[in-house]
N, C-alpha and C positions, 0 to 999 in steps of 0.2 A: 458249262453254264450250271450251277447249281440248283437244286430243287429247293424250293420253301420246306421249311421244319413243318414237321406236323400241328406244333404250336402256334404258326403263323397262320397254317391252313385252317386252323380250330378257330381263331378268333375271326379271321376275315370271313370265315361260311356263317357265323351267327351273328357278325356286325353289319355283314351284307341281307341276314336274313330279317332281323329283328327290327319294326316296323316302329318308325321314327314315332306315327299318330294314325291311329285309326277309331272307327265307333267299335265301340264293343259289340259281339251278337247279341242278338236277342236270345232269349231261354227257349229252348224247344216248346214247339207245340205241347199243349195238353195230349196225352198220350191215353187209351184205354190201361185199365190196372187190370195186371193178368194174378189171379191168386191160384197158390197151389195150397190145399190144407196141410196142414202140420198143427195137429192136436197138440200134440206131444209140448213142443217147442212154442216157436212163433210161426205164424204163416209165412212163404215165401213169398213175397208181397213186392210186386215188381210197379212201382211209384211212376207218375209219370214225368219224371226228374230224377236222375239216379245223384252222385257227390259227383263233383263238380261241374253239376246242370248237364251232364249226358243224358242223352235220351234211353228208356230201355232196350237192351241189343236183344230183339224179337226175329234176328235169323235163325233159321230152323233148318240144320244142318242136312237132316234127312231130307227135306224140299230140294235143296240147294245141290242135294247130290241126287237126286232122282231127275232135274232138269239135265244135267252132265249123263248122264247113263241110259237116260232116254233121250238123247240131242235134240230135246226143247232148246235149241239156240236160240232164238228170236225170245225165249221168257227171258235167260242170263241176258242177254242185250237188256232186255226192260229193266231187270233187276238190279245189275253191274253201274247200267245208264241213272238208273234212279238215287243208288248210293253213292256216286259219284256228282251228281250236283247236288245233293244233302251236305255232302263233305265242302264242296266249293261254297255254299252259304256258311257253314258253321262246322268246325273243325271236328266240334265235338259228336259228330255224327260217325267219325273213320269207325270206330269199333265195329260197327255194324257191316262198312266197307269188308273191314281186316277179316270177320269171323265169317263171311262168306267165303273168303280166297283160303280159309286155313282148311276147309273139307278136303285139299287139294294135296294135304300130308297124309299121304295114303301109297301104297308101293300096289298099284293097281294097274295094270297095263289094260285093263277093260278101259280106267277112265283114262289113261293119256292117249287112247285111241279115239276117244268122243271129243278130247281137244284138240287131237289132228284133226277132225273130221270137222270141226268148226273152225277151224285156220283156213282149213280147202275151201266151206262153204263161203265163210266169211274173210276173206283173205286183208281186208281193211278196217279190222276191230282190232283195234288196241285192248279189249278186254280179254279177247282170245289170245292173245300173243304174251300177255301179262299172266292170264293165268297158264299158261304152259310153261312159264319161266319160275313160278312162284312152285309149279309137280318138279320141275328138275330144280328148286332151289331144297325143297326139304330133301329131296334125294340127293341130295348134294352133302348136305348135312350129316343125312343118314350114313351114308359111307364115309365119310371122316370119320363118326364114331366119339367118344368122349373123352378119349386122350391125348395127351400133348400128340403135337404132329410127331415131334422126334420117337413117340414111341407106338405111333399107326403104323401098321402093317403097308409095305409099298403097294401092294395090289391094291387097298381100301385109299389110300392118295388118288393112285390112277383114275379109280371112280370117282372120286369125289372131283377130281381136275374136270373127267368129263362132264359130269352133270352139268359145273359151274360154268362151263363154255357154253353148257346148250344154251342155259338162263340166262347167260348173257346177251347171245345170240337172238331171244326174245325180247329180252330190256331194251335192245338197241331199234329193233323194229318195233314194239309199241311205241314207244318215244318219238318215233320217227311219224307215226302216225298221230300221237296226242303227248305233245311235249312239254304239258305239265301231269300227269295222271299219277298220283301219288302211287299208287301198289309198285310203281314200277320202279320211282323211288326206292322205296322199303325192299324191294326185291334185289336191287341194286350192293344196297350196302350191305347186306346181309351175306351176300355171293362174294363182293368186296373184301369182307371180313376175314375168309378159310382161303379165298383166290385172288390173290390180287394183293396191294400194300394199303397201310393205315390212311398214308396220303390219297390213294385212290378215292379209298370210300369216304373220307374227309372233304373230296371233290365232290363226291354225289350228293354225301348230305349240304355242302351249300347249294347246288344246283338244286335239288330239293325244296331244301329252309325257305329258298328264294320264292317259290309258289306256293310254298305253304308254312308259313311262320309258325302256327298254332298248332301244328302237329306232332302229338305225343309220340304216336309210333315211330317218326322219322329220327326225333330227340332219341328217344327208348334207344333206336338200333344201333345211332353215331355212340353212344354211354356203351353200349356193348364193347365197341372196339374201343374204346379208352381205357377198360379195364386192364391190368397189370398184366396178368395173363398173356392180354392178347396186344403188349407190345406199348402200353399208355402207361398213367400211372394215378394214384388218387388226385395228387395235383391239378391234373389234368382235369378230371372227373368231377371236379371242384368247382375249377373255372368253367367246366361247359354246363356247369348245373347253375351257376350264377347269371351266365349266361343265357342261357334257356328261361330264367325267370323273366327277363325283360318281356317275356309276350303272354306272361299269365293273365293280364288283362283280355287277350285274344280267349287261351287256354286255361281254366285255373289249376289244372293237373300236372302242367308243367313244374309246379312248386314241386311236384312229390319227387322226381329226381334230384332235389338235396339229400333224397333217402336212398340213394342206389349206392353209393360208398359203405355205410351201413349194413345194405343189403349183401353186397359182392363178399363184407366181412363173415359174414354170417353162413351165408354159402360155402368159406372156406372152415368155419367153427363147426358145422355140418359132418363134414366128413370126419371129425375125430369124434362127433359124438356128444360134443361140449353143448347139449341145450342148453342148459343157462345160460352161458352167455352168449349164444345163439338169439336167444328168447330179447334178452338184454338189446343185442342190437337190433331189429327186428322192431320191438317198440321204439326205438330212436327212427326208424325210419318211418315208421306210421306217424310220428311226431309232425312228420309234413302235409300228412293228409290218406285218407283213407282207401289206398290205392290197392284195388284186386289182387293183384300181385303179392304186395305184402305180406296181406292179410292174408292169404292162402297160405305161404311161406310159415307165417307164424300160428297158423292155423295147425298145421303141421309137426309143430315143435310141441304144442301142447296135447299135441296125441300123443308123443311117442314119450313125455312125460306124464302120460295117464290123466291127465286135466282135462277129461273129455268133454264139460259141460265148456268148459273156456274155447276150444278146439271147437265146437259146434259154432259158439257163438261168433269166431273169423270167418269160418268155413261156410256161415250163412250170409254173412253178409258182404264176402270175396262171388259168392252163386249170382246175391244179386244185381250185381254188375256183369259176370260175365258166367252165364248160367249153362252156359254148353261145354266147361274144364272138366276133361275126364280124371285130371288130379284133384280137382274139388271135391267134385263129387266119388270119388273113391275113396277120402277122409273123411270126408262127410259123413258115407252111409258105413264107414269102418268107427266112428267114434257112436254111430246110431247103435250100431251090433256092440259094441263094448257096454253101453248104458241098459241093453237091454235087458241084461242079468243082475241090474239092480234096484230096476224098479216093478212097481207092484203089477200083479199077473191081471190086472181089468187092465193095463196098457201095455202089459208088455205086445201082446200082438200088433198093437197099431205101431211101435216102435219098432219091430222087424217088418213089419209093411212098408214104411219110409223108408227103412234099410235097404230092402230090397230095390223099392223104385230109383233110389238114388244108382245103385250098384248097375241095375239093368241098364239103365243110361249108359254110364261110366264104360262097362262092358260093350256097349254098341259105339261108343265114341272110341273106344283103346282096345280093339280086340283081342291084340295080342300083349293084354298084361295081366300074367296069370295070377297076380296077387287078385285083381278083382274079381276075376273067375272066381278062385276059392273062398276069399268074403262074400260073394253073392251064391254061392254052393249053400255054405253052412247057413244063411241068412235063412234061404228056404228050405232049408232039412230041419232047421230048429225052431222055424215059424208050423209045419208039419208034425214034431214032435212035442211043442209044447199045446198043442189042442187037445191032445191025449192025456197029459199030465196028470198025476194029484188033482190039481188047484190047474184047471187050464185056462191058457192064457184067453186075451178076447183082443 
């Protein structure tokens, strides 16, 4: 018996998931406004409602990591349970749920031991099983690396497959407890992208989207599978983006998936340092909406084009949506460092302080990034030097 084609599975997945009629969710309730003082440019102000009607992403990574490291399993259950309920009510809260799980992107045996203990303590917790699935998902991707699979050393492939199998076991366990759990489907699609087939990933997307038709993350996960380098095509990506757009009345951010082809073209151009062409493609992507990923990518291009003021604008707007992105903070701090040499001494110290603040957080979030460590050291040393300069900075 012939298996259905990827195109057929794609169409069925989205037709099954796209709701015929539904009420548009109400806007998120008013939230506290958070302000980080930035006297040089604009304040990093987190308004009550972000682009696309999203609420501020107030998840604090150190707090969540503390729950894991201190084995505060009841706190984790309360946190993730509340986030799950928010997402069921309105898919635009999913950024918070996934931000909490991104703390598991770490090669840390102590963290894994804590998750194992959580599962032992609460074996019927879908949160615990899916948390461990995400830990192994990240491990599988790290093992695989960034090369094409044909160029990946066999020992790395073996490790990738081992972690992928472990992730799939916990995904199945989590879904057996909670058959609608959004992060389980996210993990499944991303694991099957590297260990499975496009058809398997399409089946996971179909099932997940039947429960969560407004999820940007599930749509974006499967869009990655459809990229040419993963066996898809730009034609399929375009079809998928249009099908996803049927659910923009639930989640307006889904319209930005129409920019995914331009984003992928920009990625290819970045490998040959064709910055002007890359910039043009990312500007096309942003025509569909100010998604933080597109803003980050364009901000980085502006940085390498030495247009640091434009870089700061895009990176600022990206940080508003996702304030704990190590890469965004890295280039935000780097752009401030570059501009610090051009400003008047009366504000140079303030600019360096802001750069140091951003780079300290980036270093915490990505401790293995040598460039961040070097930039942070340079910012601190420069501030110390400029205090005793002929015209001291302030």
